[in-house]
mmCIF entry with sequence, helices, sheets and N, C-alpha, C, O atoms, coordinates in Angstrom:
data_MODEL
# 
_entry.id   MODEL 
# 
_entity.id                         1 
_entity.type                       polymer 
_entity.pdbx_number_of_molecules   1 
# 
_entity_poly.entity_id                      1 
_entity_poly.type                           'polypeptide(L)' 
_entity_poly.nstd_linkage                   no 
_entity_poly.nstd_monomer                   no 
_entity_poly.pdbx_seq_one_letter_code       TVGGLRKTKLIGRAKLSAQLLLGFSVYNLIRLGSLSGWWRGSHV 
_entity_poly.pdbx_seq_one_letter_code_can   TVGGLRKTKLIGRAKLSAQLLLGFSVYNLIRLGSLSGWWRGSHV 
_entity_poly.pdbx_strand_id                 A 
# 
loop_
_entity_poly_seq.entity_id 
_entity_poly_seq.num 
_entity_poly_seq.mon_id 
_entity_poly_seq.hetero 
1 1  THR n 
1 2  VAL n 
1 3  GLY n 
1 4  GLY n 
1 5  LEU n 
1 6  ARG n 
1 7  LYS n 
1 8  THR n 
1 9  LYS n 
1 10 LEU n 
1 11 ILE n 
1 12 GLY n 
1 13 ARG n 
1 14 ALA n 
1 15 LYS n 
1 16 LEU n 
1 17 SER n 
1 18 ALA n 
1 19 GLN n 
1 20 LEU n 
1 21 LEU n 
1 22 LEU n 
1 23 GLY n 
1 24 PHE n 
1 25 SER n 
1 26 VAL n 
1 27 TYR n 
1 28 ASN n 
1 29 LEU n 
1 30 ILE n 
1 31 ARG n 
1 32 LEU n 
1 33 GLY n 
1 34 SER n 
1 35 LEU n 
1 36 SER n 
1 37 GLY n 
1 38 TRP n 
1 39 TRP n 
1 40 ARG n 
1 41 GLY n 
1 42 SER n 
1 43 HIS n 
1 44 VAL n 
# 
_struct_asym.id          A 
_struct_asym.entity_id   1 
# 
loop_
_struct_conf.conf_type_id 
_struct_conf.id 
_struct_conf.pdbx_PDB_helix_id 
_struct_conf.beg_label_comp_id 
_struct_conf.beg_label_asym_id 
_struct_conf.beg_label_seq_id 
_struct_conf.pdbx_beg_PDB_ins_code 
_struct_conf.end_label_comp_id 
_struct_conf.end_label_asym_id 
_struct_conf.end_label_seq_id 
_struct_conf.pdbx_end_PDB_ins_code 
_struct_conf.beg_auth_comp_id 
_struct_conf.beg_auth_asym_id 
_struct_conf.beg_auth_seq_id 
_struct_conf.end_auth_comp_id 
_struct_conf.end_auth_asym_id 
_struct_conf.end_auth_seq_id 
_struct_conf.pdbx_PDB_helix_class 
_struct_conf.details 
_struct_conf.pdbx_PDB_helix_length 
HELX_P HELX_P1 AA1 VAL A 2  ? GLY A 4  ? VAL A 2  GLY A 4  5 ? 3  
HELX_P HELX_P2 AA2 ARG A 13 ? SER A 36 ? ARG A 13 SER A 36 1 ? 24 
HELX_P HELX_P3 AA3 GLY A 41 ? HIS A 43 ? GLY A 41 HIS A 43 5 ? 3  
# 
_struct_conf_type.id          HELX_P 
_struct_conf_type.criteria    ? 
_struct_conf_type.reference   ? 
# 
loop_
_atom_site.group_PDB 
_atom_site.id 
_atom_site.type_symbol 
_atom_site.label_atom_id 
_atom_site.label_alt_id 
_atom_site.label_comp_id 
_atom_site.label_asym_id 
_atom_site.label_entity_id 
_atom_site.label_seq_id 
_atom_site.pdbx_PDB_ins_code 
_atom_site.Cartn_x 
_atom_site.Cartn_y 
_atom_site.Cartn_z 
_atom_site.occupancy 
_atom_site.B_iso_or_equiv 
_atom_site.pdbx_formal_charge 
_atom_site.auth_seq_id 
_atom_site.auth_comp_id 
_atom_site.auth_asym_id 
_atom_site.auth_atom_id 
_atom_site.pdbx_PDB_model_num 
ATOM 1   N N  . THR A 1 1  ? 5.799   6.534   6.699   1.00 0.00 ? 1  THR A N  1 
ATOM 2   C CA . THR A 1 1  ? 5.180   5.317   6.991   1.00 0.00 ? 1  THR A CA 1 
ATOM 3   C C  . THR A 1 1  ? 4.573   4.748   5.773   1.00 0.00 ? 1  THR A C  1 
ATOM 4   O O  . THR A 1 1  ? 4.357   5.489   4.814   1.00 0.00 ? 1  THR A O  1 
ATOM 5   N N  . VAL A 1 2  ? 4.276   3.473   5.732   1.00 0.00 ? 2  VAL A N  1 
ATOM 6   C CA . VAL A 1 2  ? 3.762   2.746   4.644   1.00 0.00 ? 2  VAL A CA 1 
ATOM 7   C C  . VAL A 1 2  ? 2.291   2.857   4.683   1.00 0.00 ? 2  VAL A C  1 
ATOM 8   O O  . VAL A 1 2  ? 1.717   2.689   5.759   1.00 0.00 ? 2  VAL A O  1 
ATOM 9   N N  . GLY A 1 3  ? 1.645   3.120   3.636   1.00 0.00 ? 3  GLY A N  1 
ATOM 10  C CA . GLY A 1 3  ? 0.290   3.217   3.478   1.00 0.00 ? 3  GLY A CA 1 
ATOM 11  C C  . GLY A 1 3  ? -0.538  4.283   4.170   1.00 0.00 ? 3  GLY A C  1 
ATOM 12  O O  . GLY A 1 3  ? -1.765  4.215   4.224   1.00 0.00 ? 3  GLY A O  1 
ATOM 13  N N  . GLY A 1 4  ? 0.204   5.316   4.722   1.00 0.00 ? 4  GLY A N  1 
ATOM 14  C CA . GLY A 1 4  ? -0.384  6.369   5.319   1.00 0.00 ? 4  GLY A CA 1 
ATOM 15  C C  . GLY A 1 4  ? -1.166  5.992   6.617   1.00 0.00 ? 4  GLY A C  1 
ATOM 16  O O  . GLY A 1 4  ? -2.223  6.559   6.892   1.00 0.00 ? 4  GLY A O  1 
ATOM 17  N N  . LEU A 1 5  ? -0.625  5.027   7.405   1.00 0.00 ? 5  LEU A N  1 
ATOM 18  C CA . LEU A 1 5  ? -1.384  4.618   8.508   1.00 0.00 ? 5  LEU A CA 1 
ATOM 19  C C  . LEU A 1 5  ? -0.921  5.183   9.839   1.00 0.00 ? 5  LEU A C  1 
ATOM 20  O O  . LEU A 1 5  ? -1.439  4.888   10.917  1.00 0.00 ? 5  LEU A O  1 
ATOM 21  N N  . ARG A 1 6  ? 0.079   6.004   9.679   1.00 0.00 ? 6  ARG A N  1 
ATOM 22  C CA . ARG A 1 6  ? 0.561   6.665   10.933  1.00 0.00 ? 6  ARG A CA 1 
ATOM 23  C C  . ARG A 1 6  ? -0.356  7.495   11.615  1.00 0.00 ? 6  ARG A C  1 
ATOM 24  O O  . ARG A 1 6  ? -0.442  7.449   12.842  1.00 0.00 ? 6  ARG A O  1 
ATOM 25  N N  . LYS A 1 7  ? -1.110  8.317   10.866  1.00 0.00 ? 7  LYS A N  1 
ATOM 26  C CA . LYS A 1 7  ? -2.227  9.187   11.507  1.00 0.00 ? 7  LYS A CA 1 
ATOM 27  C C  . LYS A 1 7  ? -3.368  9.172   10.482  1.00 0.00 ? 7  LYS A C  1 
ATOM 28  O O  . LYS A 1 7  ? -3.405  10.023  9.594   1.00 0.00 ? 7  LYS A O  1 
ATOM 29  N N  . THR A 1 8  ? -4.177  8.338   10.580  1.00 0.00 ? 8  THR A N  1 
ATOM 30  C CA . THR A 1 8  ? -5.412  8.142   9.626   1.00 0.00 ? 8  THR A CA 1 
ATOM 31  C C  . THR A 1 8  ? -6.452  9.192   9.847   1.00 0.00 ? 8  THR A C  1 
ATOM 32  O O  . THR A 1 8  ? -6.658  9.672   10.962  1.00 0.00 ? 8  THR A O  1 
ATOM 33  N N  . LYS A 1 9  ? -7.093  9.535   8.790   1.00 0.00 ? 9  LYS A N  1 
ATOM 34  C CA . LYS A 1 9  ? -8.172  10.510  8.830   1.00 0.00 ? 9  LYS A CA 1 
ATOM 35  C C  . LYS A 1 9  ? -9.572  9.816   8.863   1.00 0.00 ? 9  LYS A C  1 
ATOM 36  O O  . LYS A 1 9  ? -10.600 10.490  8.918   1.00 0.00 ? 9  LYS A O  1 
ATOM 37  N N  . LEU A 1 10 ? -9.585  8.541   8.829   1.00 0.00 ? 10 LEU A N  1 
ATOM 38  C CA . LEU A 1 10 ? -10.798 7.811   8.720   1.00 0.00 ? 10 LEU A CA 1 
ATOM 39  C C  . LEU A 1 10 ? -11.382 7.404   10.096  1.00 0.00 ? 10 LEU A C  1 
ATOM 40  O O  . LEU A 1 10 ? -10.623 7.195   11.042  1.00 0.00 ? 10 LEU A O  1 
ATOM 41  N N  . ILE A 1 11 ? -12.593 7.301   10.203  1.00 0.00 ? 11 ILE A N  1 
ATOM 42  C CA . ILE A 1 11 ? -13.284 6.950   11.433  1.00 0.00 ? 11 ILE A CA 1 
ATOM 43  C C  . ILE A 1 11 ? -14.144 5.635   11.102  1.00 0.00 ? 11 ILE A C  1 
ATOM 44  O O  . ILE A 1 11 ? -14.993 5.549   10.215  1.00 0.00 ? 11 ILE A O  1 
ATOM 45  N N  . GLY A 1 12 ? -13.796 4.744   11.895  1.00 0.00 ? 12 GLY A N  1 
ATOM 46  C CA . GLY A 1 12 ? -14.593 3.418   11.734  1.00 0.00 ? 12 GLY A CA 1 
ATOM 47  C C  . GLY A 1 12 ? -13.760 2.254   11.303  1.00 0.00 ? 12 GLY A C  1 
ATOM 48  O O  . GLY A 1 12 ? -12.851 2.380   10.483  1.00 0.00 ? 12 GLY A O  1 
ATOM 49  N N  . ARG A 1 13 ? -14.086 1.101   11.877  1.00 0.00 ? 13 ARG A N  1 
ATOM 50  C CA . ARG A 1 13 ? -13.304 -0.032  11.542  1.00 0.00 ? 13 ARG A CA 1 
ATOM 51  C C  . ARG A 1 13 ? -13.387 -0.485  10.159  1.00 0.00 ? 13 ARG A C  1 
ATOM 52  O O  . ARG A 1 13 ? -12.354 -0.959  9.686   1.00 0.00 ? 13 ARG A O  1 
ATOM 53  N N  . ALA A 1 14 ? -14.365 -0.432  9.467   1.00 0.00 ? 14 ALA A N  1 
ATOM 54  C CA . ALA A 1 14 ? -14.618 -0.836  8.114   1.00 0.00 ? 14 ALA A CA 1 
ATOM 55  C C  . ALA A 1 14 ? -13.779 -0.022  7.239   1.00 0.00 ? 14 ALA A C  1 
ATOM 56  O O  . ALA A 1 14 ? -13.032 -0.578  6.433   1.00 0.00 ? 14 ALA A O  1 
ATOM 57  N N  . LYS A 1 15 ? -13.844 1.316   7.336   1.00 0.00 ? 15 LYS A N  1 
ATOM 58  C CA . LYS A 1 15 ? -13.015 2.268   6.481   1.00 0.00 ? 15 LYS A CA 1 
ATOM 59  C C  . LYS A 1 15 ? -11.576 2.119   6.709   1.00 0.00 ? 15 LYS A C  1 
ATOM 60  O O  . LYS A 1 15 ? -10.809 2.266   5.757   1.00 0.00 ? 15 LYS A O  1 
ATOM 61  N N  . LEU A 1 16 ? -11.146 1.848   7.855   1.00 0.00 ? 16 LEU A N  1 
ATOM 62  C CA . LEU A 1 16 ? -9.731  1.688   8.260   1.00 0.00 ? 16 LEU A CA 1 
ATOM 63  C C  . LEU A 1 16 ? -9.222  0.393   7.606   1.00 0.00 ? 16 LEU A C  1 
ATOM 64  O O  . LEU A 1 16 ? -8.150  0.328   7.004   1.00 0.00 ? 16 LEU A O  1 
ATOM 65  N N  . SER A 1 17 ? -10.076 -0.634  7.770   1.00 0.00 ? 17 SER A N  1 
ATOM 66  C CA . SER A 1 17 ? -9.613  -1.966  7.074   1.00 0.00 ? 17 SER A CA 1 
ATOM 67  C C  . SER A 1 17 ? -9.561  -1.821  5.599   1.00 0.00 ? 17 SER A C  1 
ATOM 68  O O  . SER A 1 17 ? -8.742  -2.476  4.953   1.00 0.00 ? 17 SER A O  1 
ATOM 69  N N  . ALA A 1 18 ? -10.377 -1.012  5.035   1.00 0.00 ? 18 ALA A N  1 
ATOM 70  C CA . ALA A 1 18 ? -10.340 -0.855  3.470   1.00 0.00 ? 18 ALA A CA 1 
ATOM 71  C C  . ALA A 1 18 ? -9.098  -0.091  3.162   1.00 0.00 ? 18 ALA A C  1 
ATOM 72  O O  . ALA A 1 18 ? -8.467  -0.423  2.159   1.00 0.00 ? 18 ALA A O  1 
ATOM 73  N N  . GLN A 1 19 ? -8.637  0.972   3.964   1.00 0.00 ? 19 GLN A N  1 
ATOM 74  C CA . GLN A 1 19 ? -7.393  1.587   3.630   1.00 0.00 ? 19 GLN A CA 1 
ATOM 75  C C  . GLN A 1 19 ? -6.373  0.649   3.799   1.00 0.00 ? 19 GLN A C  1 
ATOM 76  O O  . GLN A 1 19 ? -5.529  0.591   2.904   1.00 0.00 ? 19 GLN A O  1 
ATOM 77  N N  . LEU A 1 20 ? -6.262  -0.189  4.877   1.00 0.00 ? 20 LEU A N  1 
ATOM 78  C CA . LEU A 1 20 ? -5.277  -1.112  5.092   1.00 0.00 ? 20 LEU A CA 1 
ATOM 79  C C  . LEU A 1 20 ? -5.091  -2.111  3.907   1.00 0.00 ? 20 LEU A C  1 
ATOM 80  O O  . LEU A 1 20 ? -3.982  -2.354  3.431   1.00 0.00 ? 20 LEU A O  1 
ATOM 81  N N  . LEU A 1 21 ? -6.195  -2.647  3.486   1.00 0.00 ? 21 LEU A N  1 
ATOM 82  C CA . LEU A 1 21 ? -6.253  -3.643  2.368   1.00 0.00 ? 21 LEU A CA 1 
ATOM 83  C C  . LEU A 1 21 ? -5.706  -3.000  1.015   1.00 0.00 ? 21 LEU A C  1 
ATOM 84  O O  . LEU A 1 21 ? -5.009  -3.632  0.221   1.00 0.00 ? 21 LEU A O  1 
ATOM 85  N N  . LEU A 1 22 ? -6.085  -1.720  0.845   1.00 0.00 ? 22 LEU A N  1 
ATOM 86  C CA . LEU A 1 22 ? -5.617  -1.105  -0.269  1.00 0.00 ? 22 LEU A CA 1 
ATOM 87  C C  . LEU A 1 22 ? -4.075  -0.819  -0.272  1.00 0.00 ? 22 LEU A C  1 
ATOM 88  O O  . LEU A 1 22 ? -3.380  -0.953  -1.279  1.00 0.00 ? 22 LEU A O  1 
ATOM 89  N N  . GLY A 1 23 ? -3.644  -0.447  0.850   1.00 0.00 ? 23 GLY A N  1 
ATOM 90  C CA . GLY A 1 23 ? -2.203  -0.205  1.090   1.00 0.00 ? 23 GLY A CA 1 
ATOM 91  C C  . GLY A 1 23 ? -1.327  -1.458  0.890   1.00 0.00 ? 23 GLY A C  1 
ATOM 92  O O  . GLY A 1 23 ? -0.283  -1.413  0.239   1.00 0.00 ? 23 GLY A O  1 
ATOM 93  N N  . PHE A 1 24 ? -1.808  -2.614  1.493   1.00 0.00 ? 24 PHE A N  1 
ATOM 94  C CA . PHE A 1 24 ? -1.198  -3.845  1.320   1.00 0.00 ? 24 PHE A CA 1 
ATOM 95  C C  . PHE A 1 24 ? -1.197  -4.204  -0.149  1.00 0.00 ? 24 PHE A C  1 
ATOM 96  O O  . PHE A 1 24 ? -0.183  -4.686  -0.652  1.00 0.00 ? 24 PHE A O  1 
ATOM 97  N N  . SER A 1 25 ? -2.296  -3.987  -0.860  1.00 0.00 ? 25 SER A N  1 
ATOM 98  C CA . SER A 1 25 ? -2.431  -4.495  -2.239  1.00 0.00 ? 25 SER A CA 1 
ATOM 99  C C  . SER A 1 25 ? -1.402  -3.797  -3.098  1.00 0.00 ? 25 SER A C  1 
ATOM 100 O O  . SER A 1 25 ? -0.649  -4.432  -3.835  1.00 0.00 ? 25 SER A O  1 
ATOM 101 N N  . VAL A 1 26 ? -1.381  -2.399  -2.985  1.00 0.00 ? 26 VAL A N  1 
ATOM 102 C CA . VAL A 1 26 ? -0.463  -1.642  -3.700  1.00 0.00 ? 26 VAL A CA 1 
ATOM 103 C C  . VAL A 1 26 ? 0.988   -2.068  -3.467  1.00 0.00 ? 26 VAL A C  1 
ATOM 104 O O  . VAL A 1 26 ? 1.748   -2.248  -4.419  1.00 0.00 ? 26 VAL A O  1 
ATOM 105 N N  . TYR A 1 27 ? 1.387   -2.235  -2.131  1.00 0.00 ? 27 TYR A N  1 
ATOM 106 C CA . TYR A 1 27 ? 2.657   -2.654  -1.808  1.00 0.00 ? 27 TYR A CA 1 
ATOM 107 C C  . TYR A 1 27 ? 2.959   -4.059  -2.417  1.00 0.00 ? 27 TYR A C  1 
ATOM 108 O O  . TYR A 1 27 ? 4.083   -4.261  -2.877  1.00 0.00 ? 27 TYR A O  1 
ATOM 109 N N  . ASN A 1 28 ? 2.086   -4.963  -2.440  1.00 0.00 ? 28 ASN A N  1 
ATOM 110 C CA . ASN A 1 28 ? 2.477   -6.316  -3.026  1.00 0.00 ? 28 ASN A CA 1 
ATOM 111 C C  . ASN A 1 28 ? 2.543   -6.186  -4.620  1.00 0.00 ? 28 ASN A C  1 
ATOM 112 O O  . ASN A 1 28 ? 3.335   -6.871  -5.265  1.00 0.00 ? 28 ASN A O  1 
ATOM 113 N N  . LEU A 1 29 ? 1.728   -5.334  -5.183  1.00 0.00 ? 29 LEU A N  1 
ATOM 114 C CA . LEU A 1 29 ? 1.850   -5.192  -6.677  1.00 0.00 ? 29 LEU A CA 1 
ATOM 115 C C  . LEU A 1 29 ? 3.223   -4.542  -7.056  1.00 0.00 ? 29 LEU A C  1 
ATOM 116 O O  . LEU A 1 29 ? 3.842   -4.932  -8.046  1.00 0.00 ? 29 LEU A O  1 
ATOM 117 N N  . ILE A 1 30 ? 3.676   -3.556  -6.259  1.00 0.00 ? 30 ILE A N  1 
ATOM 118 C CA . ILE A 1 30 ? 5.053   -2.971  -6.528  1.00 0.00 ? 30 ILE A CA 1 
ATOM 119 C C  . ILE A 1 30 ? 5.981   -4.086  -6.190  1.00 0.00 ? 30 ILE A C  1 
ATOM 120 O O  . ILE A 1 30 ? 6.889   -4.314  -6.990  1.00 0.00 ? 30 ILE A O  1 
ATOM 121 N N  . ARG A 1 31 ? 5.881   -4.784  -5.155  1.00 0.00 ? 31 ARG A N  1 
ATOM 122 C CA . ARG A 1 31 ? 6.876   -5.842  -4.859  1.00 0.00 ? 31 ARG A CA 1 
ATOM 123 C C  . ARG A 1 31 ? 7.002   -6.953  -5.905  1.00 0.00 ? 31 ARG A C  1 
ATOM 124 O O  . ARG A 1 31 ? 8.078   -7.462  -6.222  1.00 0.00 ? 31 ARG A O  1 
ATOM 125 N N  . LEU A 1 32 ? 5.784   -7.291  -6.423  1.00 0.00 ? 32 LEU A N  1 
ATOM 126 C CA . LEU A 1 32 ? 5.722   -8.308  -7.488  1.00 0.00 ? 32 LEU A CA 1 
ATOM 127 C C  . LEU A 1 32 ? 6.363   -7.819  -8.810  1.00 0.00 ? 32 LEU A C  1 
ATOM 128 O O  . LEU A 1 32 ? 7.040   -8.549  -9.535  1.00 0.00 ? 32 LEU A O  1 
ATOM 129 N N  . GLY A 1 33 ? 6.088   -6.512  -9.060  1.00 0.00 ? 33 GLY A N  1 
ATOM 130 C CA . GLY A 1 33 ? 6.752   -5.878  -10.237 1.00 0.00 ? 33 GLY A CA 1 
ATOM 131 C C  . GLY A 1 33 ? 8.200   -5.867  -10.162 1.00 0.00 ? 33 GLY A C  1 
ATOM 132 O O  . GLY A 1 33 ? 8.857   -6.137  -11.168 1.00 0.00 ? 33 GLY A O  1 
ATOM 133 N N  . SER A 1 34 ? 8.797   -5.557  -8.978  1.00 0.00 ? 34 SER A N  1 
ATOM 134 C CA . SER A 1 34 ? 10.104  -5.432  -8.804  1.00 0.00 ? 34 SER A CA 1 
ATOM 135 C C  . SER A 1 34 ? 10.845  -6.863  -8.929  1.00 0.00 ? 34 SER A C  1 
ATOM 136 O O  . SER A 1 34 ? 11.960  -6.968  -9.440  1.00 0.00 ? 34 SER A O  1 
ATOM 137 N N  . LEU A 1 35 ? 10.189  -7.837  -8.467  1.00 0.00 ? 35 LEU A N  1 
ATOM 138 C CA . LEU A 1 35 ? 10.609  -9.187  -8.607  1.00 0.00 ? 35 LEU A CA 1 
ATOM 139 C C  . LEU A 1 35 ? 10.623  -9.741  -10.051 1.00 0.00 ? 35 LEU A C  1 
ATOM 140 O O  . LEU A 1 35 ? 11.537  -10.483 -10.412 1.00 0.00 ? 35 LEU A O  1 
ATOM 141 N N  . SER A 1 36 ? 9.643   -9.395  -10.857 1.00 0.00 ? 36 SER A N  1 
ATOM 142 C CA . SER A 1 36 ? 9.516   -9.889  -12.178 1.00 0.00 ? 36 SER A CA 1 
ATOM 143 C C  . SER A 1 36 ? 10.227  -8.962  -13.269 1.00 0.00 ? 36 SER A C  1 
ATOM 144 O O  . SER A 1 36 ? 10.367  -9.330  -14.435 1.00 0.00 ? 36 SER A O  1 
ATOM 145 N N  . GLY A 1 37 ? 10.673  -7.697  -12.773 1.00 0.00 ? 37 GLY A N  1 
ATOM 146 C CA . GLY A 1 37 ? 11.525  -7.039  -13.723 1.00 0.00 ? 37 GLY A CA 1 
ATOM 147 C C  . GLY A 1 37 ? 10.839  -5.813  -14.445 1.00 0.00 ? 37 GLY A C  1 
ATOM 148 O O  . GLY A 1 37 ? 11.484  -4.954  -15.046 1.00 0.00 ? 37 GLY A O  1 
ATOM 149 N N  . TRP A 1 38 ? 9.380   -5.820  -14.317 1.00 0.00 ? 38 TRP A N  1 
ATOM 150 C CA . TRP A 1 38 ? 8.786   -4.731  -15.067 1.00 0.00 ? 38 TRP A CA 1 
ATOM 151 C C  . TRP A 1 38 ? 8.595   -3.372  -14.375 1.00 0.00 ? 38 TRP A C  1 
ATOM 152 O O  . TRP A 1 38 ? 8.115   -2.392  -14.944 1.00 0.00 ? 38 TRP A O  1 
ATOM 153 N N  . TRP A 1 39 ? 8.994   -3.397  -13.150 1.00 0.00 ? 39 TRP A N  1 
ATOM 154 C CA . TRP A 1 39 ? 9.007   -2.233  -12.246 1.00 0.00 ? 39 TRP A CA 1 
ATOM 155 C C  . TRP A 1 39 ? 10.245  -1.906  -11.567 1.00 0.00 ? 39 TRP A C  1 
ATOM 156 O O  . TRP A 1 39 ? 10.710  -2.696  -10.747 1.00 0.00 ? 39 TRP A O  1 
ATOM 157 N N  . ARG A 1 40 ? 10.844  -0.764  -11.849 1.00 0.00 ? 40 ARG A N  1 
ATOM 158 C CA . ARG A 1 40 ? 12.124  -0.483  -11.064 1.00 0.00 ? 40 ARG A CA 1 
ATOM 159 C C  . ARG A 1 40 ? 11.829  0.416   -9.852  1.00 0.00 ? 40 ARG A C  1 
ATOM 160 O O  . ARG A 1 40 ? 11.023  1.346   -9.898  1.00 0.00 ? 40 ARG A O  1 
ATOM 161 N N  . GLY A 1 41 ? 12.543  0.072   -8.757  1.00 0.00 ? 41 GLY A N  1 
ATOM 162 C CA . GLY A 1 41 ? 12.195  0.745   -7.466  1.00 0.00 ? 41 GLY A CA 1 
ATOM 163 C C  . GLY A 1 41 ? 12.508  2.236   -7.563  1.00 0.00 ? 41 GLY A C  1 
ATOM 164 O O  . GLY A 1 41 ? 12.062  2.996   -6.703  1.00 0.00 ? 41 GLY A O  1 
ATOM 165 N N  . SER A 1 42 ? 13.229  2.672   -8.536  1.00 0.00 ? 42 SER A N  1 
ATOM 166 C CA . SER A 1 42 ? 13.631  4.117   -8.566  1.00 0.00 ? 42 SER A CA 1 
ATOM 167 C C  . SER A 1 42 ? 12.426  5.046   -8.841  1.00 0.00 ? 42 SER A C  1 
ATOM 168 O O  . SER A 1 42 ? 12.510  6.259   -8.649  1.00 0.00 ? 42 SER A O  1 
ATOM 169 N N  . HIS A 1 43 ? 11.314  4.453   -9.293  1.00 0.00 ? 43 HIS A N  1 
ATOM 170 C CA . HIS A 1 43 ? 10.133  5.323   -9.553  1.00 0.00 ? 43 HIS A CA 1 
ATOM 171 C C  . HIS A 1 43 ? 9.437   5.730   -8.302  1.00 0.00 ? 43 HIS A C  1 
ATOM 172 O O  . HIS A 1 43 ? 8.720   6.729   -8.232  1.00 0.00 ? 43 HIS A O  1 
ATOM 173 N N  . VAL A 1 44 ? 9.676   4.922   -7.327  1.00 0.00 ? 44 VAL A N  1 
ATOM 174 C CA . VAL A 1 44 ? 8.900   5.213   -6.060  1.00 0.00 ? 44 VAL A CA 1 
ATOM 175 C C  . VAL A 1 44 ? 9.557   6.217   -5.140  1.00 0.00 ? 44 VAL A C  1 
ATOM 176 O O  . VAL A 1 44 ? 9.015   6.531   -4.080  1.00 0.00 ? 44 VAL A O  1 
# 
């Protein structure tokens, strides 16, 4: 699963939303890097 959200170990809405925001942010950085050419998908 993406971002480790299949089975979370966190309790509380604030902590879960922080984990979700971090997961989306990292995914977007990797995606932007792939589009611009400075990140190859083979590293992941």
